[in-house]
C-alpha positions, 0 to 999 in steps of 0.5 A: 750188540751194536758193534762201533764205527772203527777208527782210522787207525785200525782201517788204516792198519787193514789196508797196509801191504803185506811186504811192509811193518804193521804199523798198529796204534801206535806198535809196530811188529811184523806182520806175519802173526796177523798175515793171514787173518787179515787175509781172510778178513779181506775175502771176506771170510769174517769166521775163518779170521776170528778161528786164526786170530784165536789161534795166534793169541794162544800161541802169542800170548804175550803180543797184545795186538793179537788179544785185541784184533780177535776181539775186534774181530769176533766183536763184528762176527757176532754183530754180524751172525746176531748172535753170540758165536763168540761168548761176550765173556771171552770177548772181553777177556780179551779186550782186557788182556791186551791192555794189561800187556799194553797199558798206555795205548789208549785205543785198546781202552777206549774199544774196550769201553765201546763194548763194555758199553755195548754189553751194557755194562755201564759202569765199566763204560764210563769208568774205562772211558774216563780212564781214557779221556784223562790219558787224552787230557794228560797229553793236552788233547781235546775232547775227540770223536770217540768220547764225542760218539761215547756220550751218545751212546751212553744217553741211549744205554742210559734211555733203556735202562730208564727212560725218565733219566730221572733216576739218582743212579743214571744222573752221574753217567747222565752228566758226563755224556753231557761233559763229553758231548759239550766238549766234543763241539768244540765249547766249555761248559761256561761257553755253552750256557753262555751261548745257550743263556743268550737271547739273540 
């Protein structure tokens, strides 16, 4: 599986000082819980960070950020080792646990959707990306880079399943990917059709 590029909020959370509050994807909490794992990660010990987070997730089962960060780091570890050091099912459950604890966190949804797509669980991924897109729409935010990248990854997944891209089962997913791709370029469907149909 290939790890998706981590979003800027995730990277920003790793670069904060140890004495400041950790602001992570709209959440503010003491850095104390994650401090040791982040230190291990920064020191290059990703496996140690994952092990530390697994322990923390048990001790702080009601803290969404712990479950989510464990899932993110475990996914990175599997990619780095080119094997499932941490079972994919366990990672998926951690993503889901984080979303259950913080249902309004759109980045949690997007990261879970990206992981599902990596695992070729296309129906799950599309459903979660659509949920993410709906939340953006409610907040009057246009299609963003996450959905634009998702469109490309979705087409890649479709081509693995059906190289011809003609099967009826993949058509709704292909259409959704095209909608996100066009939107990510800043066009409406009507505008895209107009430009493509122009003879200029």
